[in-house]
C-alpha atoms as one frame of an Amber mdcrd trajectory, in Angstrom:
protein
 -23.610 178.779  -4.957 -25.931 175.884  -5.647 -25.039 172.400  -4.393 -23.433
 170.184  -7.036 -25.732 167.554  -8.514 -24.198 164.065  -8.778 -23.871 163.091
 -12.422 -25.435 159.824 -13.538 -23.042 157.250 -14.998 -22.885 157.215 -18.763
 -24.246 154.234 -20.690 -20.746 153.330 -21.914 -19.387 153.301 -18.361 -22.244
 151.092 -17.173 -21.572 148.642 -20.022 -17.832 148.560 -19.279 -18.485 147.962
 -15.571 -20.964 145.176 -16.380 -18.481 143.529 -18.776 -15.677 143.806 -16.199
 -17.808 142.276 -13.441 -18.969 139.487 -15.783 -15.407 138.608 -16.808 -14.217
 138.641 -13.193 -17.175 136.503 -12.101 -16.634 133.992 -14.915 -12.918 133.768
 -14.108 -13.682 133.250 -10.419 -16.210 130.492 -11.197 -13.771 128.790 -13.584
 -10.984 128.927 -11.003 -13.312 127.492  -8.353 -14.483 124.691 -10.655 -10.886
 123.937 -11.686  -9.779 123.765  -8.050 -12.629 121.411  -7.156 -11.869 119.237
 -10.209  -8.181 119.101  -9.255  -9.024 118.056  -5.694 -11.473 115.348  -6.829
  -9.013 113.732  -9.268  -5.837 114.149  -7.204  -5.521 110.445  -6.450  -5.621
 109.642 -10.171  -2.546 111.852 -10.722  -0.314 110.798  -7.819  -1.695 113.543
  -5.555  -0.928 116.260  -8.136  -3.539 118.915  -8.969  -4.406 118.580 -12.657
  -7.271 120.964 -13.437  -9.167 120.234 -16.664  -5.982 118.692 -18.059  -3.791
 121.615 -16.959  -1.140 121.519 -14.232   1.365 123.961 -12.744   4.756 122.855
 -11.439   7.915 124.532 -10.190  11.213 123.171 -11.555  13.493 121.879  -8.800
  16.485 120.490 -10.727  18.842 121.741 -13.438  18.416 118.786 -15.800  16.522
 120.866 -18.433  18.705 123.976 -18.373  19.259 126.276 -20.169  15.786 125.960
 -21.731  13.957 125.386 -18.437  15.761 126.792 -15.403  15.592 125.927 -11.719
  12.798 127.920 -10.113  10.796 128.326 -13.340   7.085 127.698 -13.262   5.809
 125.441 -16.035   2.244 125.005 -17.223   1.402 121.606 -18.674  -1.528 120.232
 -20.606  -2.466 116.555 -20.804  -2.351 115.964 -24.557  -3.195 112.749 -26.379
  -0.215 110.437 -25.780  -1.234 108.162 -28.649   0.022 110.820 -31.086   3.465
 111.244 -29.522   5.115 108.598 -31.666   3.959 110.280 -34.882   4.993 113.718
 -33.594   8.478 112.469 -32.730   8.872 110.976 -36.187   8.207 114.443 -37.633
  11.051 115.911 -35.584   8.885 117.685 -33.019  10.423 118.486 -29.624   8.229
 117.308 -26.752   8.996 118.034 -23.107   6.809 115.996 -20.781   6.080 116.020
 -17.055   5.510 112.685 -15.349   5.540 111.171 -11.889   8.802 109.275 -11.592
   8.169 106.114  -9.574  10.237 103.604 -11.578   7.480 101.573 -13.219   7.930
  98.035 -14.469   8.061  98.195 -18.294   8.585  94.470 -18.786  10.857  93.605
 -21.690  10.775  97.095 -23.219  14.264  98.575 -23.638  15.368 101.855 -25.273
  16.334 101.742 -28.957  19.187 104.189 -28.405  22.316 102.114 -27.649  23.740
 105.024 -25.613  21.031 104.522 -23.011  22.529 101.911 -20.696  21.798 103.204
 -17.179  18.256 103.931 -16.057  18.210 106.497 -13.216  16.571 105.651  -9.919
  13.024 106.929  -9.271  12.730 110.102  -7.176   8.982 109.898  -6.363   8.034
 113.412  -7.419   7.036 115.104 -10.690   9.866 115.315 -13.222  10.121 117.120
 -16.551  12.381 115.677 -19.257  12.570 115.537 -23.042  10.798 112.710 -24.820
  13.203 110.490 -26.782  11.305 107.334 -27.700   7.803 105.859 -27.624   7.166
 102.100 -27.391   3.738 100.478 -27.772   2.908  97.172 -26.079   0.148  95.531
 -28.096  -0.553  92.955 -25.395  -1.348  95.615 -22.753  -4.598  97.538 -22.396
  -4.538 101.333 -22.677  -4.427 102.919 -19.237  -2.470 100.005 -17.788   0.906
 100.717 -19.370   0.330 100.234 -23.091   2.565 103.188 -24.025   6.113 103.296
 -22.670   7.989 106.598 -22.939  11.763 107.016 -22.755  12.933 110.466 -21.587
  16.151 112.156 -20.508  17.506 115.542 -19.483  19.244 117.972 -21.853  21.706
 119.769 -19.551  25.069 118.312 -20.611  26.969 120.818 -18.443  25.387 119.538
 -15.240  27.612 117.595 -12.863  24.844 114.997 -12.536  24.361 114.562 -16.288
  25.421 111.399 -18.019  24.748 110.544 -21.706  23.642 107.011 -20.876  21.000
 107.913 -18.270  17.283 107.888 -18.984  13.891 107.364 -17.346  10.895 105.337
 -18.461   7.220 105.751 -17.642   3.807 104.863 -19.077   0.589 106.757 -19.818
  -0.468 106.116 -16.211   2.340 108.325 -14.856   1.972 110.996 -17.544   0.922
 114.395 -16.136   1.209 116.684 -19.148   3.241 118.275 -21.917   5.061 121.531
 -21.164   3.260 124.454 -22.807   4.497 127.541 -20.931   7.604 128.310 -18.877
   7.960 131.490 -16.850  10.779 132.411 -14.476   8.985 135.357 -12.845   5.837
 133.332 -12.155   7.927 130.512 -10.698   9.782 132.756  -8.259   6.531 134.537
  -7.405   4.814 131.224  -6.616   7.766 130.190  -4.471   7.669 133.509  -2.602
   3.910 133.327  -2.038   4.275 129.775  -0.719   6.760 130.973   1.917   5.498
 132.196   5.347   6.694 135.772   4.699   5.117 135.820   1.233   1.813 134.517
   2.634   1.764 137.226   5.333   2.484 139.957   2.756  -0.199 138.542   0.456
  -2.729 138.814   3.297  -1.563 142.303   4.275  -1.974 143.763   0.775  -5.813
 143.561   0.662  -5.980 144.639   4.317  -3.862 147.709   3.558  -5.979 148.426
   0.495  -9.188 148.335   2.565  -7.673 150.669   5.184  -6.544 153.183   2.538
  -9.878 153.097   0.689 -11.866 153.445   3.942  -9.688 156.377   5.055 -10.197
 158.089   1.698 -13.983 157.601   1.949 -14.049 159.076   5.464 -11.898 162.045
   4.399 -14.124 162.611   1.380 -17.308 162.516   3.503 -15.860 165.034   6.017
 -14.725 167.298   3.165 -18.173 167.181   1.583 -19.821 168.149   4.900 -17.401
 171.073   5.334 -18.031 172.225   1.777 -21.783 171.954   2.294 -21.594 174.068
   5.471 -19.456 176.678   3.706 -21.920 176.795   0.809 -24.847 177.306   3.226
 -23.013 180.148   4.985 -22.194 181.713   1.658 -25.803 181.411   0.503 -26.968
 183.256   3.632 -24.326 185.940   3.135 -25.246 186.270  -0.521 -28.919 186.628
   0.439 -28.191 189.546   2.799 -25.854 191.221   0.342 -28.585 191.171  -2.294
 -30.968 193.220  -0.088 -31.413 196.917  -0.827 -30.442 199.577   1.695 -34.112
 200.235   2.440 -34.757 196.562   3.248 -31.669 196.445   5.463 -32.869 199.476
   7.411 -36.294 197.918   7.798 -34.793 194.662   9.147 -32.609 196.659  11.518
 -35.601 198.643  12.843 -37.670 195.502  13.292 -34.850 193.834  15.210 -34.429
 196.951  17.402 -38.171 197.141  18.131 -38.190 193.456  19.141 -35.244 194.023
  21.506 -36.988 197.097  23.121 -40.227 195.196  23.449 -38.477 192.249  25.069
 -36.736 194.596  27.508 -40.025 196.295  28.509 -41.718 192.966  29.067 -38.823
 191.940  31.273 -39.235 195.065  33.443 -42.981 194.573  33.754 -42.376 191.032
  34.986 -39.966 192.345  37.645 -42.474 194.952  38.999 -45.160 192.339  39.332
C-alpha cells in the first residue's frame, strides 16, 4: 500500500481562510483602536469609556423597567443633541444615558407642571427617558447651552414618583440608547466577577491542551500507520516472488550460514 499523499488546499478554501483571517484582523485592529480612543478621552466623559461615540453600560436600577431591566447591557451612541428638540416634537421616544452630577442649569425649569422635585445626583451614569429640551441662547455650545429634562418610566417602582426628574446638559451627555440585551448584560457581569475571569482564562488554556493532545495523538497514529505500511510492503514483496525465486533466496541464505560457520571453525583452529 502506497503512502497517502497530502492533498493541497483548494483555491476556494484558501480564499475563505484569507477572508476569515482578514476579517478577524480588521476586527482586532478596530477593537484595539477603539480601546485606545476610549482611554485617551476618558476624562472628557467623566471617566467613562466612549469609543468612537459608542459606549456600553450595565443597568443598575429599575427606573426604566419593563423596557430596560436591571442587569441589561445597553449600547449607546453619541448622536447630535442639537436635533433632539425637533425629534421630540415629532413624537420620537429617546432614551439617553448621562452622567448625573446635578449640574447648575440657572433659571431653566421644566415646562411640565408635574415636575416639582428634582432628584439628587448619584454620580454615576444614568439612563432615563428624554422629556424636554431647553436651549440657552446666552450660553456657548459645550458649556451647557442645551438643558435636557429626563425621568424614569417605571411607575410600579417603590422609588418612583410622578414629580421627580433630572436635568443635565450636553457636557454630561454620554449617548442615546441603541441596543439593549439581557444576556450580554449578565454575561458581562459574570465575566467581571473573579470566578468568571478565571473561567474565561481557563477556556483558551483548555482549548490549547485539547488541541495539543490531539496533534500528539495524530502524530503517533501516523507513525504507527507508516510502520504498518512498511511491514506490509515488505510482506507483499515476498509474497509476490515465485517459488523458484524463494528457493533461490533460501539456498543463498543457507550457503551464507554454512560459510560463516566454516570460517568460525577455521578461526578457532588457528
